C-alpha positions, -999 to +999 in steps of 0.1 A: +129-018+056+110-043+078+100-019+102+088+004+078+065-022+067+061-028+099+053+007+110+026+011+077+008-023+086+004-012+122-004+022+110-030+004+089-048-011+115-051+016+140-069+038+111-039+064+112-029+072+072-014+100+072+014+078+089+004+050+066+010+072+042+047+085+052+058+051+060+049+036+029+064+062+009+094+062+025+099+025+021+090+030-018+117+058-019+141+041+004+136+003-017+125+006-046+131-027-057+117-044-026+097-075-023+079-056-004+067-029-024+039-047-037+030-039+003+035-007+002+015+000-029-013-019-018-013-002+019-010+036-001-040+023-016-059+016+010-049+048+032-058+070+000-093+052-005-100+056+029-090+093+028-114+098-001-087+104-022-096+077-052-073+090-076-046+086-060-057+052-044-063+041-076-032+050-090-017+026-062-038-003-070-026-003-109+008-004-102+005-033-081+023-056-107+035-097-105+015-111-072+020-143-060-002-143-031-037-149-046-055-130-015-032-096-023-045-105-062-082-106-048-081-077-027-064-052-058-093-068-082-120-059-063-104-019-049-099-012-087-136-023-092 
């Protein structure tokens, strides 16, 4: 699971959005109850936003619930606005 998060993060920082989507979707599918799902949903939202797939991005952001990380919460709220 951690390797999927690492790969998703790596590709996000390198603007390889197709691979971001690939690895974070895989994380969502294989570990749906994980506490890392918030990271994957945010990363998916960012990848879709950069690919100008705004509806998909908004859907991912809206799926993010129960954020205890205030910085991530602020990023999500700004992305939705």
